[in-house]
Phi, psi and omega in degrees: 000128179285160183298324183289343180267002181280148176282162181307321179295319179295321178297319179295318178295320178297313180298320178296317179297317178297317179299315180295315182299311183286330179290338178263016175098000178288159180225127178281142181296155176292168182302144179300137180083001180248086185292160176294149174293148179297142180291150176284172177300320179295320179292321177297324177294327176287321184290319189305307182292341180271348180083023179270136179246157173237125185258013182096343179233328184207164175270143183231139175209129176051042177083357179255154175241150185226139177280337181240137178299321181303321179292318179296317179297315180301312180294317181298318179296318178296316180296316180293324177293320179294325180293331182282343182263000000 
């Protein structure tokens, strides 16, 4: 069901769910067809040792894709730290 076809109660529930999701660190994907900007040279230097790739639309790490580089870096750092323990 698209957002415009939802009833007022459904819109309120949707807004509440989005608020909870994002307040706990979740990130909603960017609009469809709106790819992430290409990373700068400095960002690529950060990505390389962490194993993060950019495919022209999203950042990828360990089979997951991310709309924001910050999210990919955060997950990669946590995953790499867990591997060391």
